N, C-alpha and C positions, 0 to 999 in steps of 0.2 A: 503561445506566445506571441506569434505572428498576428493572430487575430485580436488579442488583447492589445499590442501596439498601434495597430490600424485604427481601431475603434477608439482608443485614447486621443490618438493624432487628430481622428477625424471630428470628435467632440471638442477639440480644442479650436479646430479650425472653424467651427459654429460660434464658438465664445468671441474668438477673435474678430470673425466677420461681424458680429453684432456690436461689438466696441467699435468697429470702423463706422457703422451706422451712428452709434452715439457720439462718436467724435465729430461728425459732421454735423449732426443736430445741435451740439454744444457750440460748435462756431457760428452755426446759423443765428443764436441768440446770444451769443458772448459778444466778447470784444476785439475779437482777432478776424477781421474782415478779409478771410480766403476761403470765400466759398461763392457759388454761383449766385446764391441767394442769402442774404443778411439782414437782420433786424437787430442792429447794435442795441446792447443793453441799455436801459435807461433807469436800472437801479443796482444795488450793490451786489445783487445775486448773480450778476453775470459774470463777477470775478470767480465765483466757484466752478461756473462752466470755462473760463479760461484755465484753472486749476486741473479741472479733469481732463480738458487738451493736452496740458503741459505733460502730464502722468502718463497719458496713452501715447503719445509722440515718442517717449522716452525708451519705449520698449516694443509696443504692438506690432509695428511694420517690421523690426528687426526678427521678431517672433515669426513674423509670415515668411521672410527668407530665409530662416534657419529650417522651416518646415519644407519649403521648398527644396532646398539644399539637401535633406535628408532622403527625400525620395528621388532624387536625380542620379545616383550612381545606380539603384536597382533597375532603373528605368532603361539607362543606357546599356547595362549588361543584357538586359533581355532583348531589345531592340537593335541593338547596333547603331553604328554612329551616324549613318545618312537617316535611317528611320527615325532616329531620336530627335535630330535637327528637323527632320520634316514635322514630326508631330507636336514639339515644341513651338514651330512656327505657326502651325494650324491653331493648336490649342490656346495660345497667346496672341499670335499676329491677327487672327481673324477677329476676336472681340476688340481688340486696339482698334481695328480700322472701323468696324461697325459702331463702336462709340465715337471716334472721330466723325464719321461722316453721318450718322443717324441720330444717337442720341444727344451729343453736344450742340446742335443747333437748336435741340428743342430746351435745352437749360441753362443755356448762357445770354437768352435774348434779354434778360433783365439788366445786362450790361450796357446794352444800349440806350438806356435811359440817360437824358442830359448829353446826349451827343445827335443833336437835331441837324438834319440834312445828310448824316450818312448812311448809307445804304447798308442793309444787314449785312449783305457777302461781305463787304469791306471791312466792317467790323467782325465779323467772325473770321476771317483768313487774318487780320490783323492782332487777334487774341489767340491765334492756334495754339494749343497745347492738348495733350491727354487727359487732363484733369487727373481722376483716380487712378486713370489705368496707367499712369507713370509706372505704377508697379510691373505691369506686365512689359511696359517697355525696358525697364532695368531687368528685369528676370530672362528676358529674351536674350541679352547681353551677357548675363552670367551663364545661361545654358551654352551660349555659343562659344565662350571661353572654356567652359568645362570639356564641351566636347573636341575643343582644338587639343586641348591637354591632354585628353585621354587619347587620341589619335596619334600622339608622339610618344606615349608612353605607356607601360602596363600599368595597370589599376593597383592600387593599394591591396595587400593582402586584406581579407576579411578575417579578423580574428577579435577575439573578446578582451579588452583592455580598460579596466574601469577608468573611470575620469578620477583624477587625485585633485585634491583641494589646492595643492599649491600650482598646478596648473591653470586653475579657475583664477587665482589670485594675480598669476602672472598675464593672464589675458585682460582682466580689468586693467591692470595698471598698464599693460601695452596699449590697449585700445585707447584708454583715456588721454595717453600721451600723443597717439596720433591724432586723435580726435581734436586736442588742442591745438597741435601744428597744422592742422587741415584748415582749421577755423580761421586762422590767420589770413590765407587767401580767400577762403570761404565761410565769411561770418555768417551767423544767423540772421535769416532774412534774405539771405540771397536768393534770387530767382532766376531760372535757366530759361530764356525765351526759347519757344518751338518745343523743345525737352519736356517743359513745363515741371521739372522736379521743383516739388513745393518745400523740400526739406534737404537740399544737396548737403547741407552740413552734416548729415547723418549718413553719407555714404560709406565711410569707414566701417560702421558697426553692420550696414546692411551687406557689405561684399565678406566682411569676416563672419557674419552670422552664417551666409550661405555657404561658405568654406567649411566651417563648424559642423553645419547640418550634414555634410558630404562625408566628413571625417567620423562623426557620430554614427552613421550608417555603418561603417567599415569596422568600429571599433565596440558596436554594441553597447553605446553610453546610455540610450534610453532603457534600456532593459536592465544596466547594473548601477545606475545610479541608487544607492542606499535612501531609504526612507527618511533617514535623518537629513540627508541634503536638501530635501525638499523644506523641511522646517528651518534648516539654517539659511536658505535662501530668502523665504518670505522674512524672517528676521533681518538679515542683512539689508534687504529693500527698505523695511520700515526704518532700521537704524541710519541707513545712508540719507535718508529723506528727512529725518529729523535733527542730522548733524549738518552734512553738507550742503545741503539745500539752503537753509538760511543762512550759512556762512558765504555763499555765492551772491546772496542777495546784499550781504552787508559790508562786503568787500568791493573792490572795485578793478577796473583794468585787467590786466594779465592775470591775476590770482582769482577774479571771478571767474573768468572764463575757464581756467584750469579746475577750480572747485565744482563747477558746472558740468565741465566733461566727465569729471570723476563721479558725481552724482549720477549722472545718465548711465554712464557704464554698470557702475555699482547696482543701481536699481534694476537695470534691463537684465542683467545677467541674475541677479537674485529673483525676479519675479518669474523668469524664463525656466530657471531650474526649481522653483517653487511649482509652478503650476503644471510643469511637465510631470513630476513625481506625484502631486495631487491627483490629476487626470488619468496617470496609469494606474494608482492604487485604488481610486475611489470611482472613477468614471470609464473603466476598461470595458465597457459593455455597451451595446447599442440595439435598441427595439427598433421598431419601424418608423416611430416619430424620429428618432434620431437619424437614421438612414436617410428619411426623407429632408431634414434640415441639413445634414452634410453634404448630400447630393446636389443640393442648391446653393449652396454656401458661395461658390465662385459666382453663380449668376447673379445673386444678391449684390455681390460687390460690384459687379459692371452696372446693374439697373438703378441701383440705390440714389445715385443723384438726381435721376427724372423723378423718383418718388419723393424725395426731400423737397425738392424745389417746387414741385406740385403741391405738397401740403402746405409748404412754405406760404405759397399765395393764400391756399383755402384757408389758410388759419389767421390771414393778417386782421379780421375782425376780431380777433380775440384780445380782450385788453388784461393782461396780466403781467407778474414778475417773471423775469427771463427764465428763472427753473422750473416754474409751472408751465409756461409754454414749452420749454424743454421736455418734460416730462409728458406733455400732452401728444406732442408731435413723436417722440419715441413709442409711446404705448400704442399709438396708429401706424407709424412707419414699420415696425419689426414686423408683424403679421403681414402687412401689405405688401413688403418685399418679398418674403417667401411665396406669397399667393402669386404675384407676377412673374417671379422667378419661375414658378412651376408652369405658368400659363408659356411662357417662353421655351422653356425647355419641351414643353410638348409640341412645338412647331417640327413639322418634318426635318431630319436631319441635324437639328440642333443638339443632341445629345452627342454627335459625333465630336462636337467643337467643347461643348460644355459639360 
């Protein structure tokens, strides 16, 4: 069971990492100018890429935080307080610093265009933020909070307690309410300078998913979710998208914001439960290729901006509609990201961190 659990979650991490790459390729050629290199769509197909980015944003980073939380209690139990904190600072802090000092200068030089006379170092410091490594930044904070909490009290007893439907419904409604209230002072589109959080409006989801991951480890929810829960989760994600999402666009003001928050929470929870059960039941094994992909997934997350920006400049000559350029870049980017990740992890000492 342990082997099945770990392999299924590792396989999920592979898919989520590929979704991160696809998400940023979609932003490159869509209409959301929030990436190091963009070519705004000149045709209607760019809207499809925006929709892909919107659906991804609703659940995939929350899923990452849930998985991170799931592995946190066991890591703390094995290592103890100080070694756990030291390990988190090394495995998350070192890649964060490397991205800021080495990779970011190579990917954000395009933003200097139109700023004649400004030296690059001045532009670089003025646009300082961790890019996609905000995930590591936030995860460090969550890990430190967890370590502080564990230092002051005994860990929760580990016992099997199947997840109940009413708990899921209450969580969705509670998270939707908190998200709605949170977005009054932190509306969608808010950007936090220096910290660089691209989606602070989702912080209630990220924090609660991390906490739920910790609790899921203690209560055996991954192992005890029934197969029908997976089907119900995917159906709920589809129904909420068909009903709540159109209503959020047709209404306005606070009602629209409330419906949007409810859709995001319903869709996220439905997708997470559905994919969790699907991978546990059907993709719980892993061969050599799967191990290779999972071993290098975090490195892919770190280096993929460099790959995508380089490919963006390399494909500028290609005249095609947005979705075609998206498909071409994604087809090249995914294998290239894993190959470069393999080269990076082959460097002396790299596997200690990555």
